[in-house]
C-alpha positions in Angstrom: 0.0 0.0 0.0 1.4 3.4 -0.9 2.8 5.6 1.9 0.8 8.8 1.6 2.3 10.5 4.6 4.2 13.0 2.5 1.1 14.4 0.9 1.5 13.4 -2.8 -1.2 10.7 -2.7 -2.4 11.4 -6.2 1.1 11.2 -7.6 1.8 7.9 -5.8 -1.4 6.3 -7.0 -1.3 7.6 -10.5 1.6 5.2 -11.3 -0.3 2.2 -9.8 -1.5 -0.5 -12.2 -5.0 -0.9 -10.9 -5.6 -4.0 -13.0 -2.8 -5.7 -10.9 -4.3 -4.7 -7.5 -6.4 -7.5 -6.0 -9.9 -6.7 -4.7 -8.7 -7.3 -1.1 -5.7 -4.9 -1.6 -8.0 -2.3 -3.1 -10.3 -2.6 -0.1 -7.3 -2.1 2.2 -6.2 1.0 0.3 -9.7 2.5 0.4 -10.0 1.7 4.2 -6.7 3.5 4.9 -7.8 6.8 3.2 -9.8 9.6 4.7 -12.8 11.2 2.8 -10.5 14.1 1.8 -7.9 11.7 0.5 -10.5 9.7 -1.4 -11.6 13.0 -2.9 -8.1 13.7 -4.1 -7.8 10.3 -5.7 -11.1 10.9 -7.6 -9.9 13.8 -9.7 -8.9 13.9 -13.4 -7.5 11.0 -15.2 -7.0 9.0 -12.0 -10.8 9.2 -11.3 -11.5 7.8 -14.8 -9.0 4.9 -14.3 -10.4 4.0 -10.9 -14.1 4.0 -12.0 -13.2 2.0 -15.2 -11.4 -0.6 -13.2 -14.1 -0.9 -10.5 -16.9 -1.2 -13.0 -14.8 -3.5 -15.2 -14.4 -5.9 -12.3 -18.1 -6.1 -11.6 -18.4 -8.8 -14.3 -15.8 -11.0 -12.7 -17.2 -10.4 -9.2 -20.8 -11.1 -10.1 -22.3 -14.1 -8.4 -24.9 -15.6 -10.8 -26.0 -18.2 -8.3 -27.0 -15.5 -5.8 -28.8 -13.5 -8.5 -30.8 -16.4 -9.8 -33.4 -15.4 -12.3 -33.0 -11.6 -11.6 -33.3 -9.3 -14.5 -32.5 -5.7 -13.8 -30.8 -2.6 -15.1 -29.1 -0.7 -12.3 -27.9 2.8 -13.0 -25.1 4.2 -10.9 -24.5 8.0 -10.8 -21.2 8.9 -9.1 -21.0 12.5 -8.2 -17.9 14.6 -7.5 -15.6 16.4 -9.8 -18.3 15.6 -12.5 -21.2 13.2 -12.6 -20.3 9.8 -14.1 -23.0 7.3 -15.1 -22.5 3.6 -15.5 -25.1 0.9 -15.9 -25.1 -2.6 -14.8 -27.4 -5.1 -16.5 -28.2 -8.4 -14.8 -30.0 -10.9 -17.0 -29.8 -14.6 -17.8 -27.1 -15.2 -15.1 -24.8 -12.6 -16.6 -23.7 -9.2 -15.5 -22.8 -6.6 -18.2 -21.5 -3.1 -17.5 -21.6 0.0 -19.7 -20.4 3.6 -19.3 -22.9 6.3 -19.9 -26.7 6.5 -19.7 -28.8 4.4 -22.0 -32.3 5.1 -23.2 -33.6 2.1 -21.1 -35.5 2.7 -17.9 -33.5 1.4 -14.9 -35.1 -0.7 -12.2 -33.1 1.2 -9.7 -30.8 4.2 -9.7 -28.1 4.7 -7.1 -26.6 8.2 -6.5 -23.6 8.8 -4.3 -20.4 10.8 -4.0 -17.0 9.4 -5.1 -15.8 8.5 -1.6 -19.0 6.8 -0.6 -18.9 4.8 -3.9 -15.4 3.6 -3.2 -16.3 2.6 0.3 -19.4 0.7 -0.8 -17.7 -1.3 -3.6 -14.7 -2.1 -1.4 -16.7 -3.4 1.5 -15.8 -0.5 3.7 -19.2 1.1 3.7 -22.6 -0.2 4.9 -25.2 0.6 2.3 -28.1 0.7 4.9 -26.2 3.2 7.0 -25.2 5.2 3.9 -28.9 5.3 2.9 -30.1 6.3 6.3 -27.5 9.1 6.5 -28.6 10.3 2.9 -25.1 9.6 1.5 -26.7 7.0 -0.8 -29.8 8.0 -2.7 -32.0 5.4 -4.3 -34.7 5.9 -6.9 -36.9 3.0 -8.0 -36.8 -0.5 -6.5 -35.3 0.0 -3.0 -35.6 -3.7 -2.3 -33.3 -4.5 -5.3 -30.9 -1.8 -4.2 -30.7 -3.0 -0.7 -29.8 -6.5 -1.8 -27.2 -5.6 -4.5 -24.2 -6.4 -2.4 -25.2 -10.1 -2.2 -25.0 -10.4 -6.0 -21.3 -9.5 -6.0 -18.2 -10.9 -4.3 -17.3 -7.8 -2.3 -13.8 -7.7 -0.9 -13.1 -7.3 2.8 -10.4 -5.1 4.1 
C-alpha cells in the first residue's frame, strides 16, 4: 500500500496499475484513506481509471448463483468532480456493464459521492447506514438496491 504521509497521494497512486491490484488490496487501500484523500484520488485521469477498473471488475465479481433469475438494469450516478454514469445489467445469469446513460429505464438508480462509492464497492461502507445518512440516494426499486451487495463478491479489508 502506498505511503501517503508525505502528501503526494495522487502522484503515488497515478503510477499504480489498478488491474494488478487484487480486490482485497483495493479494499485495504480505500480503508486507509480519509474522505478528503479519497476525494483527491477521484480527480482527473486517476478518477477515470479507478471508475473504469471498479466497474470493469463487476463482471468477474458477479455471483450468478445469488442473482438467480433476476433481470434488472441498475444505473449508478457517481457525483464529485463531475457526474459519471454507469449501468449494470443483470440478465440470464450474466452481468454486463456499460459507461454512460442508455435510453432504457433502470429498475433502480443509485446516486452517491466518489468517496462513498469507493467505500461501498470495497466493502468499507454499509449501504443501509449510507442510505439512512442520505449519503446514498436510491430511486426506483429500493428492495433491489438493498440486496445488490449479495450479488457480487465484495472484498473485505
